[in-house]
Structures are given as structure tokens and as C-alpha cells.
C-alpha positions in Angstrom: -112.6 82.8 70.3 -113.7 79.6 68.8 -111.2 77.6 70.9 -112.7 79.1 74.1 -116.2 78.1 72.9 -115.0 74.6 72.1 -113.7 74.3 75.7 -117.0 75.6 77.1 -119.0 73.2 74.8 -116.8 70.3 75.9 -117.5 71.0 79.6 -121.2 71.6 78.9 -121.2 68.1 77.2 -120.0 66.6 80.5 -116.2 66.6 79.9 -115.1 68.1 83.2 -111.5 66.7 83.6 -108.6 68.5 81.8 -107.6 65.4 79.7 -111.1 64.9 78.4 -111.5 68.6 77.6 -108.1 68.6 75.9 -109.1 65.8 73.5 -112.6 67.3 72.9 -111.2 70.8 72.1 -108.2 69.4 70.2 -105.6 71.3 72.1 -102.1 70.6 73.5 -101.7 70.6 77.3 -99.9 74.0 77.4 -102.5 75.9 75.5 -105.3 74.2 77.4 -103.9 75.2 80.7 -103.6 78.9 79.6 -107.1 78.9 78.2 -108.7 77.2 81.2 -106.9 79.7 83.5 -108.3 82.6 81.4 -111.8 81.2 81.4 -111.7 80.8 85.2 -110.4 84.4 85.7 -113.2 85.7 83.4 -115.8 83.9 85.6 -117.0 81.5 82.9 -115.6 78.4 84.6 -115.4 77.1 88.2 -112.4 74.9 89.1 -112.9 72.3 91.8 -110.3 70.0 93.3 -111.5 66.5 93.7 -109.1 64.0 95.2 -106.1 66.1 94.0 -107.5 66.3 90.5 -109.0 69.4 88.9 -112.5 69.4 87.4 -114.2 72.2 85.7 -117.8 73.3 85.5 -119.6 76.1 83.8 -120.7 79.1 85.8 -124.1 80.7 85.1 -122.1 83.3 83.2 -120.3 80.6 81.2 -123.7 79.0 80.3 -125.0 82.3 79.2 -122.0 83.0 77.0 -122.1 79.5 75.4 -125.8 79.8 74.7 -125.4 83.2 73.2 -122.5 81.9 71.0 -124.6 79.0 69.8 -127.5 81.3 69.0 -125.2 83.6 67.0 -123.6 80.7 65.2 -127.0 79.3 64.4 -128.2 82.6 63.1 -125.1 83.0 60.9 -125.5 79.5 59.6 -129.2 80.0 58.9 -128.4 83.4 57.2 -125.8 81.6 55.1 -128.3 79.0 54.1 -130.8 81.6 53.2 -128.3 83.6 51.1 -127.4 80.4 49.2 -131.0 79.7 48.4 -131.5 83.3 47.2 -128.5 82.9 44.9 -129.9 79.7 43.5 -133.3 81.2 43.0 -131.8 84.2 41.2 -129.8 81.8 38.9 -132.9 79.9 38.1 -134.7 83.1 37.3 -131.9 84.4 35.1 -131.7 81.0 33.3 -135.4 80.9 32.7 -135.4 84.5 31.4 -132.8 83.8 28.7 -134.2 83.0 25.2 -133.5 79.6 23.8 -130.9 79.5 21.1 
């Protein structure tokens, strides 16, 4: 799933040609071809032939999926940060409640 999102993010960042997407998503050519084909079939990408070369762009559905993924990822990161701060606050409370020896 994350690999698909990396591909969508690369294209959203302006990397429209397969070689550029390949480097940005850190994939080998065989895997990239399969994943691009899958994303096109799912209606998340649009493939265009320009001078005999393929270029890819996000469809509106692809933009929506990427935006939703970024929101979820951000919420999870924010939740993780909040949880970490709660643990630190709890540790500080426990340490302050212990009598000095």
C-alpha cells in the first residue's frame, strides 16, 4: 500500500515519466510497471503517450486517495506524538510522586 502511495506522491510532485517515478519511489522497473498498470486500471492514474513516451498524471480519484492517505498518515503521526507526550508526562508525575531516599 505504501509503495502505491509513494508512486502517487511522486507523480503529484511532478514526476510524470516512468524513470523519474522509479527513482522517486525506489522501485525496480518490473515492479514499477506492474504497479503503474494496477493504478491505471483502478482509475487513480491516467497514462498519456507523448512522442512515443508514456507520462502519467493523477486522476481526480487519485488526488482524493492521496489526500486521504496523507490525512490518515498525519493523524497517525499526530496521535503517536500525543501518546509519546502522555507517556513522558506520566513518567514525570510518577517520578515526582516518589519519596526522596
